LOMARFI-882344 format. One record per atom (N, C-alpha, C, O): residue in three letters; x, y, z. Coordinates in steps of 0.1 Angstrom, whole numbers, plus 5000, padded with zeros to 4 digits. Layout:
<pts>
ALAXYZ ...
</pts>
This chain:
<pts>
MET696880352247 MET698080262241 MET697380172233 MET697780162222 ILE696280102237 ILE695780002230 ILE694980052215 ILE694979992205 THR694480172218 THR693780222207 THR694580292197 THR694080322186 ARG695780322199 ARG696780382189 ARG697880262182 ARG698680282173 SER697580132188 SER698480022184 SER697679942174 SER696479922176 GLY698479872161 GLY698379782152 GLY699279672153 GLY700379682160 ALA698779552146 ALA699579452145 ALA700979462145 ALA701579372150 GLU701679572138 GLU702779592140 GLU703879632149 GLU705079642148 ASP702779672161 ASP702979682175 ASP703479572185 ASP703979602196 ILE703279452179 ILE703279352187 ILE704779282186 ILE705479282176 VAL705179242197 VAL706579212200 VAL706479052206 VAL705779032216 TYR707178962198 TYR707378802202 TYR708678802211 TYR709878832208 SER708178752223 SER709578742233 SER709178672243 SER707978672247 ASN710178602249 ASN710278502258 ASN711078562273 ASN711378492282 LEU711378722271 LEU712078792283 LEU710978802296 LEU711378792307 PHE710078822294 PHE709178862307 PHE708878772313 PHE708878782326 THR708478652309 THR708278542318 THR708778392317 THR708478302324 GLY709678392305 GLY710578282303 GLY709578192291 GLY710078092286 VAL708478222288 VAL707578162279 VAL707278272267 VAL707078392270 HIS707278222256 HIS707478312243 HIS705878362246 HIS705078282251 GLY705678492241 GLY704278552241 GLY704178662233 GLY705278712230 ASN703078732229 ASN703078852223 ASN702978972233 ASN702178972243 TYR703779072229 TYR703579172243 TYR703579312232 TYR704079312221 LEU702879422239 LEU702479552232 LEU703879632233 LEU704579642244 LYS704279672219 LYS705879752219 LYS705479872228 LYS706079872238 PRO704679962225 PRO704780092234 PRO704880072252 PRO705380142260 SER704179942256 SER704279912269 SER705979882275 SER706579912286 ILE706579802260 ILE708079762264 ILE708679912264 ILE709479952272 VAL708380002253 VAL709180112256 VAL709280192269 VAL710180232275 ALA707680212271 ALA707480292285 ALA708080232297 ALA708380302307 ALA708380102298 ALA709080042306 ALA710680082307 ALA711480052317 GLY711080152296 GLY712280192293 GLY713380092287 GLY714580092289 MET712679982278 MET713279902273 MET713379902256 MET712379922250 ASP714379882252 ASP714379852234 ASP713779732231 ASP714279622232 PRO712179752225 PRO711779622219 PRO712579572208 PRO712579452207 GLU713279632200 GLU714079572190 GLU715379492193 GLU715979422186 ASN715679532207 ASN716879442212 ASN716779372225 ASN717579382234 LEU715479302226 LEU715679242238 LEU716179132240 LEU716179062229 PRO716779082250 PRO717478962255 PRO716478832255 PRO715278842258 THR717078712251 THR716478592254 THR716578542267 THR717678522272 SER715178532273 SER715578472286 SER715778312285 SER715378232277 ASP716878282300 ASP716978122297 ASP715578042308 ASP715278042320 PRO714977972295 PRO713477892300 PRO713377822314 PRO712377802320 SER715077782319 SER715077712332 SER714877802345 SER714777752356 LYS714977942342 LYS714878062350 LYS713378112350 LYS713178212356 MET712478052346 MET711178112344 MET710578162357 MET710478092367 SER710278312355 SER709578362365 SER708278432365 SER708078432353 PHE707478472371 PHE706478522369 PHE706378662378 PHE705378732379 GLY707478672385 GLY707378792396 GLY708678812400 GLY709578862393 THR709078772413 THR710278812416 THR711478692412 THR711178582409 ASP712778752412 ASP714078682411 ASP714378612423 ASP713578622433 ALA715578532424 ALA715878462434 ALA716278522445 ALA716478452455 SER716378672444 SER716678752456 SER715678822462 SER715878912470 GLY714278772455 GLY712978832461 GLY712678972453 GLY711579022454 GLU713879012444 GLU713479152439 GLU713079122423 GLU713279012418 ARG712479232418 ARG711879182405 ARG712979292396 ARG713079412398 ALA713679212387 ALA714679282380 ALA714179322366 ALA714879392359 LYS712779282363 LYS712379352348 LYS711079362353 LYS710479322363 PRO710479442341 PRO709079482341 PRO708179372342 PRO708279282334 LYS707279372351 LYS705979262352 LYS705379242342 LYS704879342336 ALA705279122337 ALA704479102323 ALA702979102326 ALA702679042337 TRP701879172319 TRP700579152321 TRP700079302334 TRP698979322338 LYS701279362336 LYS701079472344 LYS701679602337 LYS700979692332 GLU703379582338 GLU703779702329 GLU704179642316 GLU704579732308 ILE704179552314 ILE704179452300 ILE702879432296 ILE702179382304 TRP702479472285 TRP701179412282 TRP700979332273 TRP701679362263 GLY700279242273 GLY700279112264 GLY699379162255 GLY698479242259 SER699279122238 SER698479162230 SER698679072217 SER699578992215 GLY697379082208 GLY697378982199 GLY697279062187 GLY697179192188 GLN697178992174 GLN696979082161 GLN695779162162 GLN695979272157 GLY694479142168 GLY693379192169 GLY693779322175 GLY692679392175 VAL694679392180 VAL694679472187 VAL694379612177 VAL694079722183 GLY694579602165 GLY694379692155 GLY693079722153 GLY692879822146 SER692079642158 SER690579652156 SER689879732167 SER688779762166 VAL690579762178 VAL690279832191 VAL690479992186 VAL691580042185 ALA689080052183 ALA689480202178 ALA689080312189 ALA689480432188 LYS688180242201 LYS687980342211 LYS687680252226 LYS687180142226 VAL687980332235 VAL687580262248 VAL685980322253 VAL685780442255 VAL685080202253 VAL683980242254 VAL683380182267 VAL683880072272 PRO682480242274 PRO681780172289 PRO681280042287 PRO680580022276 ALA681579942294 ALA681079792292 ALA679779782288 ALA679379722279 ALA678779872297 ALA677379862291 ALA677179862278 ALA676579772272 GLU677980002271 GLU677579982257 GLU678079892246 GLU677679882234 LEU679379842253 LEU679579722245 LEU678779592243 LEU678779512234 ILE677979592257 ILE677379472258 ILE675979492250 ILE675479402244 ALA675379622251 ALA674179672244 ALA674479642229 ALA673579612221 ARG675579652226 ARG676179652212 ARG676079502206 ARG675479452197 PHE676879442217 PHE676979272211 PHE675579212211 PHE675279122204 LYS674579282221 LYS673279202222 LYS672479272210 LYS671579202205 LYS672579382205 LYS671979422191 LYS672479332181 LYS671779282172 GLU673879312182 GLU673979262167 GLU673779082169 GLU673779012158 TYR673679032182 TYR673278912184 TYR671678882179 TYR671378782172 ASP670978962182 ASP669778982181 ASP669078982165 ASP668278902159 GLU669779092161 GLU669679102143 GLU670178982137 GLU669578942127 ALA671178922142 ALA671578792133 ALA670778662135 ALA670678572127 ASP670178672148 ASP669578572152 ASP667678572145 ASP667078472141 ARG667378712145 ARG666178722134 ARG666478702119 ARG665678642112 SER667678742114 SER668278702102 SER668078522099 SER667578452090 ALA668678502109 ALA668778332108 ALA667478292105 ALA667178222095 ALA666378322115 ALA665178262118 ALA664378282104 ALA663778192099 VAL664478422099 VAL663978412085 VAL664178352075 VAL663278312067 MET665678322072 MET666178212066 MET665978072065 MET666078002055 LEU665778032078 LEU665277892083 LEU663977872077 LEU663577772070 ARG663177972081 ARG661577982073 ARG661377992059 ARG660277962055 ALA662278032053 ALA661978042038 ALA661977892032 ALA662677802035 PRO661177872023 PRO660977762014 PRO662277732007 PRO662977822002 CYS662577602005 CYS663677551995 CYS663677631983 CYS664777631977 SER662977671978 SER662877741965 SER663777891965 SER664577931957 ALA663377941979 ALA664078061980 ALA665478071983 ALA666178171987 TRP665977951981 TRP667577941984 TRP668177901969 TRP669377881969 ALA667477891959 ALA667877851946 ALA668677981941 ALA668278091942 GLY669977951935 GLY670978031932 GLY671578131940 GLY672278211935 ARG671278121953 ARG671778201962 ARG673578151963 ARG673878031964 LYS674478241962 LYS675778211966 LYS676178201979 LYS675578271988 SER677178111982 SER677478091999 SER678978041996 SER679377971987 ARG679578082007 ARG680578012012 ARG680777842011 ARG681677772006 SER679677802018 SER679377682018 SER678177612011 SER677377572019 PRO677977581997 PRO676877551990 PRO676177431997 PRO674977411996 ARG677077352006 ARG675977262012 ARG675077282020 ARG674177192023 LEU675277412027 LEU674277482032 LEU673277542026 LEU672377592032 LEU673477542014 LEU672177612005 LEU671477491998 LEU670377501992 THR672177371999 THR671377241990 THR670677141997 THR669677081993 GLU671277122010 GLU671177012021 GLU670577042034 GLU670876972044 ARG669677162031 ARG668877212043 ARG668077092048 ARG667077072041 PRO668277002059 PRO667576922064 PRO666076962069 PRO665176892070 LEU666077092073 LEU664977132079 LEU664277222068 LEU663277282072 CYS664777242056 CYS664077282045 CYS662677252041 CYS662477142038 ARG661677352042 ARG660277302042 ARG659777322026 ARG660577382019 GLN658877282022 GLN658477262009 GLN657177362008 GLN656577362019 GLY656877441999 GLY655877531995 GLY656177691998 GLY657277742001 PRO655277741998 PRO655577911997 PRO655677912014 PRO655277822022 ALA656378042017 ALA656778082029 ALA655678132038 ALA655878172050 
</pts>
């Protein structure tokens, strides 16, 4: 469900807990509800589980109704945690090496570079003088 969803599949509602939140439309449909016509919850009757009778009158948030944010569209596939952790480590190590190279570069190497933050290119307190 997550890999097939995008930002357009997010529904903002307070029905499930009494607090407004973003929920995944396909999970609402799977629970037998119409995401386009959800009633509004009474905040004074906020409930994260059962109603006053001890029964659960609506699907449970975060179990049957999945919370989601706009980043859901960036999830392309489900991968094992070890694979994801290895990718994060590789990307971090690459960024760390790149930053180290840039920090060792002489100030003249920064001349003319384009940056979103020109201050970073002109006010480098650790900028060393001379050749790399």
